C-alpha positions as CSV (number, residue, x, y, z in Angstrom):
1,M,7.7,-3.0,-8.3
2,G,4.9,-1.0,-7.7
3,G,2.8,1.1,-10.3
4,A,4.3,3.6,-13.1
5,R,3.4,6.9,-14.0
6,S,4.1,8.9,-17.1
7,S,6.5,11.7,-16.9
8,A,6.2,15.1,-18.8
9,A,8.2,13.4,-21.7
10,G,5.8,10.4,-21.8
11,R,8.3,8.2,-20.1
12,K,7.0,5.6,-17.7
13,E,8.7,5.0,-14.4
14,P,7.8,3.3,-11.1
15,I,6.3,5.9,-8.7
16,E,8.6,5.0,-5.7
17,R,11.7,6.0,-7.9
18,Q,10.5,9.8,-7.9
19,P,13.0,11.8,-6.1
20,V,11.8,12.8,-2.8
21,G,12.3,16.5,-3.0
22,E,10.7,19.5,-1.3
23,G,7.8,19.0,-3.7
24,L,7.0,15.2,-3.1
25,G,8.4,15.3,0.4
26,G,5.9,18.1,1.4
27,L,3.2,16.6,-0.3
28,L,3.5,13.2,1.3
29,R,3.8,14.8,4.9
30,K,0.5,16.9,4.2
31,A,-1.4,13.5,3.0
32,A,-0.1,11.6,5.9
33,R,-1.3,14.3,8.4
34,L,-4.8,14.1,6.8
35,M,-4.9,10.1,6.6
36,A,-3.7,10.2,10.3
37,R,-6.4,12.3,11.3
38,N,-9.3,11.0,9.1
39,G,-8.1,7.5,8.2
40,F,-7.3,6.3,4.7
41,H,-11.1,5.7,3.7
42,G,-12.0,9.1,5.3
43,A,-9.5,10.9,3.0
44,S,-10.6,11.6,-0.7
45,M,-8.3,12.6,-3.3
46,R,-10.2,16.3,-3.3
47,D,-9.4,16.5,0.5
48,L,-5.8,15.4,-0.4
49,A,-5.6,18.1,-3.1
50,K,-6.9,20.5,-0.7
51,V,-4.8,20.0,2.3
52,T,-1.5,19.6,-0.2
53,G,-2.5,23.1,-1.8
54,R,-2.8,21.4,-5.3
55,S,-5.5,21.0,-7.7
56,L,-6.7,17.7,-8.4
57,S,-4.6,17.5,-11.8
58,G,-1.5,18.8,-9.7
59,L,-2.1,16.0,-7.3
60,Y,-2.3,13.6,-10.1
61,H,1.2,14.3,-11.6
62,Y,2.4,12.8,-8.5
63,A,-0.2,10.1,-7.8
64,R,-3.0,8.4,-9.5
65,S,-5.0,7.5,-6.4
66,K,-4.9,7.7,-2.7
67,E,-3.6,4.2,-2.8
68,D,-0.5,5.5,-4.7
69,L,0.1,8.2,-1.8
70,L,-0.5,5.5,0.9
71,Y,2.2,3.3,-0.8
72,L,4.5,6.2,-1.2
73,I,4.2,7.2,2.5
74,N,5.1,3.7,3.4
75,F,7.7,3.1,0.8
76,H,9.6,6.1,1.6
77,G,9.2,5.8,5.5
78,F,10.4,2.4,5.5
79,T,13.2,2.9,3.0
80,T,14.5,5.9,5.2
81,L,14.3,3.5,8.2
82,V,16.3,0.7,6.7
83,E,19.0,2.9,5.2
84,H,19.7,5.0,8.5
85,G,19.0,2.0,10.7
86,R,21.9,0.0,8.6
87,A,24.0,3.1,9.0
88,R,23.3,3.3,12.8
89,G,24.6,-0.3,13.2
90,M,27.8,0.6,11.3
91,A,28.3,3.8,13.2
92,F,29.0,2.3,16.7
93,R,31.3,-0.5,17.7
94,G,30.0,-2.3,20.8
95,P,26.7,-4.0,20.9
96,R,25.3,-1.8,23.6
97,E,26.4,1.2,21.9
98,K,24.6,0.1,18.4
99,L,21.5,-0.6,20.5
100,R,21.5,2.9,22.1
101,G,22.1,4.4,18.6
102,F,19.3,2.3,16.9
103,I,16.9,3.2,19.7
104,S,17.8,7.1,19.6
105,F,17.4,7.1,15.9
106,H,14.2,5.4,15.9
107,V,12.7,7.4,18.5
108,R,13.9,10.7,17.2
109,Y,12.6,9.9,13.7
110,F,9.0,8.9,14.8
111,A,8.8,11.8,17.0
112,A,9.6,14.0,14.3
113,H,7.2,12.2,12.1
114,R,4.3,11.2,14.0
115,D,1.6,11.5,11.5
116,E,3.9,9.1,9.0
117,M,4.4,6.8,12.2
118,R,0.5,6.6,12.5
119,V,0.1,5.4,9.0
120,L,3.1,3.3,9.0
121,M,1.4,1.5,12.0
122,W,-1.7,0.7,10.3
123,G,-0.5,-1.9,8.2
124,T,-1.0,-2.6,4.4
125,Q,-4.7,-3.7,4.0
126,A,-5.5,-0.7,1.3
127,L,-2.6,-1.9,-0.9
128,S,-2.4,-4.2,-3.7
129,D,-0.9,-7.7,-2.9
130,E,2.5,-6.7,-5.0
131,R,2.7,-3.3,-2.9
132,A,1.9,-5.0,0.2
133,R,4.8,-7.4,-0.2
134,T,7.1,-4.8,-1.2
135,I,6.4,-3.0,2.3
136,R,6.6,-6.2,4.3
137,N,9.9,-6.9,2.8
138,L,11.0,-3.3,3.9
139,K,9.6,-4.1,7.4
140,D,11.3,-7.5,7.6
141,R,14.8,-5.8,6.5
142,Y,14.3,-3.2,9.2
143,T,13.3,-5.6,11.7
144,A,16.5,-7.9,10.9
145,I,18.6,-4.9,11.5
146,L,17.2,-4.4,15.2
147,R,17.1,-8.4,15.7
148,E,20.8,-8.9,14.8
149,I,21.8,-5.9,17.2
150,V,19.6,-7.5,20.1
151,R,21.2,-11.0,19.3
152,N,24.6,-9.4,19.7
153,V,23.7,-7.8,23.0
154,C,22.1,-11.0,24.4
155,R,25.2,-12.8,23.3
156,S,27.5,-10.5,25.1
157,A,25.7,-10.7,28.4
158,A,24.6,-14.1,28.4
159,K,26.9,-17.2,29.9
160,G,25.3,-19.7,27.7
161,P,23.7,-19.9,24.3
162,V,20.4,-17.5,23.7
163,S,17.6,-19.1,21.8
164,E,16.1,-17.6,18.6
165,K,12.7,-17.5,20.1
166,S,14.2,-15.3,23.1
167,I,15.7,-12.9,20.6
168,D,12.7,-12.5,18.6
169,R,10.6,-11.6,21.6
170,K,12.9,-9.1,22.9
171,T,13.2,-7.7,19.3
172,F,9.3,-7.1,19.1
173,L,9.1,-6.2,22.8
174,L,11.6,-3.4,22.0
175,F,9.6,-2.3,18.8
176,G,6.5,-2.5,20.9
177,M,7.9,0.2,23.3
178,M,9.3,2.4,20.6
179,N,6.5,2.1,18.0
180,W,3.5,3.0,20.0
181,I,4.8,6.5,21.3
182,Y,2.6,8.2,18.8
183,G,-0.3,7.1,21.0
184,W,0.7,9.0,24.1
185,Y,4.0,10.9,23.8
186,S,4.3,14.8,24.1
187,A,7.7,16.4,24.2
188,A,6.2,19.0,26.6
189,R,4.7,16.4,29.1
190,H,7.4,13.7,28.7
191,G,10.6,15.4,28.0
192,A,12.8,15.6,24.7
193,P,13.1,12.6,22.5
194,E,16.6,11.9,23.5
195,E,15.3,11.4,27.0
196,L,12.6,9.2,25.9
197,A,15.1,7.0,23.8
198,E,17.3,6.8,26.9
199,E,14.4,5.7,29.2
200,I,13.6,2.9,26.5
201,Y,17.3,1.8,26.3
202,R,17.7,1.7,30.0
203,T,14.2,-0.2,30.7
204,F,15.0,-2.6,27.8
205,L,18.4,-3.2,28.8
206,Y,18.2,-3.3,32.7
207,G,14.4,-3.4,33.6
208,L,12.6,-1.1,35.9
209,S,14.5,-1.9,39.1
210,G,18.0,-3.0,37.5
211,R,18.0,-6.0,39.8
212,R,19.0,-9.5,38.8
213,R,15.8,-11.0,36.9
214,E,13.9,-13.8,38.8
215,R,13.8,-17.3,37.1
216,R,10.2,-17.9,38.5
217,K,7.6,-18.9,35.7
218,F,4.0,-18.0,35.9
219,P,2.2,-20.8,37.2
220,A,-0.7,-21.9,34.8
221,Q,-3.5,-21.5,37.4
222,E,-2.6,-17.8,37.4
223,V,-3.7,-17.4,33.9
224,A,-7.4,-17.0,33.9
225,P,-9.5,-16.9,30.9
226,L,-10.8,-13.7,29.6
227,W,-14.4,-15.4,29.1
228,N,-15.9,-18.3,30.9
């Protein structure tokens, strides 16, 4: 899985197995900051070496290319999300407590890693097929954790069965609220991450008004085409 690099002893190992200590962790944070600002194609290896405070040869010790760096940012980011997301699901007992805990972790993590979040939201277009599959699998595992939490919340509140389509919609609607905070959120303007997480939790669970939802469907004639 992934590419391999030679260690100082000449041993080859997958690059994603490198321990994320202060050296690699700091490098990935700074690389993500440059990629978030300039885009993947606008960040050269020379630029990345400069912002990370390394020579080109020093940077090549960790990654042979900027695709390696993009992959590592994605791999370690989503691995962290999966591990902590699963732990959040086990740390709380009731369905709603698990939901609140998951939202709180997700929002606080991305509020503290906004550059990485922007890179993670781009997708994997610049990665090889094998690496893109690895990242998609991690995304799917993280999505499955939240989907199960949402499913249990729905089942605990519903009087009848809940369709998987409805659970999918709710899951991705919630991800939509949480993931795009990097485009607008500011702690100084909008409050602490904990406040934002609670707002998202309450909006998702109760809606804006907190009233019983209406059962009316949108009539087809109200949906106008964008272009004639």
